[in-house]
C-alpha positions in Angstrom: -14.7 -9.1 -8.6 -11.0 -9.5 -8.5 -9.3 -12.7 -9.5 -5.7 -13.6 -8.7 -3.7 -15.5 -11.2 -2.2 -18.3 -9.0 -1.7 -20.9 -11.7 1.9 -22.1 -11.5 1.6 -25.2 -13.6 3.6 -23.8 -16.5 7.1 -22.9 -15.1 7.8 -20.8 -18.2 5.2 -18.2 -17.2 6.8 -14.7 -17.3 5.0 -12.5 -14.8 7.0 -9.5 -15.9 5.3 -9.7 -19.3 2.1 -7.7 -19.6 -1.0 -9.8 -19.8 -2.6 -9.3 -23.2 -5.7 -11.6 -23.5 -8.7 -12.0 -21.3 -9.0 -15.5 -20.0 -12.8 -15.3 -20.3 -13.5 -13.8 -23.7 -9.9 -13.6 -25.2 -10.2 -9.8 -25.9 -7.1 -7.6 -25.3 -6.9 -6.4 -21.7 -6.0 -2.9 -20.6 -3.7 -2.2 -17.7 -5.3 0.2 -15.3 -4.5 1.8 -12.0 -6.6 2.2 -8.9 -6.2 2.6 -5.1 -7.1 0.5 -2.1 -9.3 2.1 0.6 -6.0 2.8 2.5 -4.7 4.8 -0.5 -2.2 2.2 -1.8 -2.0 2.5 -5.6 -2.0 -0.7 -7.6 -2.2 -1.9 -11.2 -4.6 -4.4 -12.6 -5.9 -5.7 -15.9 -9.4 -5.0 -17.1 -11.2 -6.4 -20.2 -13.1 -3.7 -22.0 -15.4 -6.4 -23.5 -16.6 -8.6 -20.6 -15.3 -6.3 -17.8 -13.3 -9.1 -16.2 -10.6 -7.6 -13.8 -7.4 -9.5 -12.9 -4.5 -8.8 -10.5 -1.6 -11.0 -11.4 0.9 -12.3 -8.8 3.5 -9.6 -9.5 0.9 -6.9 -9.0 -0.4 -8.6 -5.8 3.1 -8.9 -4.3 3.7 -5.2 -5.0 0.5 -4.2 -3.1 1.6 -6.5 -0.2 5.1 -4.9 -0.2 3.5 -1.4 0.0 1.2 -2.5 2.9 4.2 -3.9 4.8 5.9 -0.5 4.5 2.8 1.3 5.5 2.3 -0.8 8.6 -0.2 0.8 10.9 0.3 1.3 14.6 -2.4 1.7 17.3 -1.3 4.0 20.1 -3.2 5.5 23.1 -3.4 9.2 23.7 -2.5 10.0 27.3 -2.6 13.1 29.5 0.8 14.6 30.4 0.3 17.6 32.6 -1.8 20.1 30.7 -1.0 18.5 27.3 -1.6 15.1 25.7 1.0 12.8 24.3 1.4 9.5 22.5 4.2 7.0 22.5 6.0 6.3 19.3 6.8 2.5 18.7 10.4 1.5 18.9 10.7 0.3 15.3 9.5 3.7 14.0 12.1 5.3 16.3 14.8 3.1 14.7 13.6 3.3 11.2 13.5 7.2 11.2 16.5 7.5 13.4 14.7 9.5 16.0 16.3 10.4 19.4 15.5 12.1 22.7 14.6 15.8 22.3 14.3 15.4 18.5 11.9 18.1 17.2 8.8 16.8 15.3 6.3 18.7 13.2 2.6 18.1 13.5 0.7 18.8 10.3 -3.1 18.9 10.6 -4.9 17.3 7.7 -8.5 17.2 6.6 -8.9 14.0 8.8 -6.3 13.5 11.5 -2.8 14.7 11.3 0.7 13.7 10.2 3.8 13.8 12.4 7.2 14.2 10.6 10.7 14.7 11.9 12.0 18.3 11.6 14.9 18.3 9.1 17.7 20.8 9.3 
């Protein structure tokens, strides 16, 4: 179970400093890395003695920042003549500076595919 350190009673708390002691058993905690089901990597602290796992606010904000960048879009596949097409949302068009007649590359993956702008 993950616990988020949300205590803000002590204004002198430095969230940039690495957590050293487990709040449950006072043992030294180890910083570890893992991934969410969506593939976002994150850091957390784990106690080797009691197995308590903690994500502090700095770590939690970093995961949230990565999720905002990775924002998912739901689009519908439509039939265009003998082919199929999908519409690319406007904010992706702006973010990646895409324009009409821009060539894109489709890369098949184990599950699904990736679409990236052709660069040259």
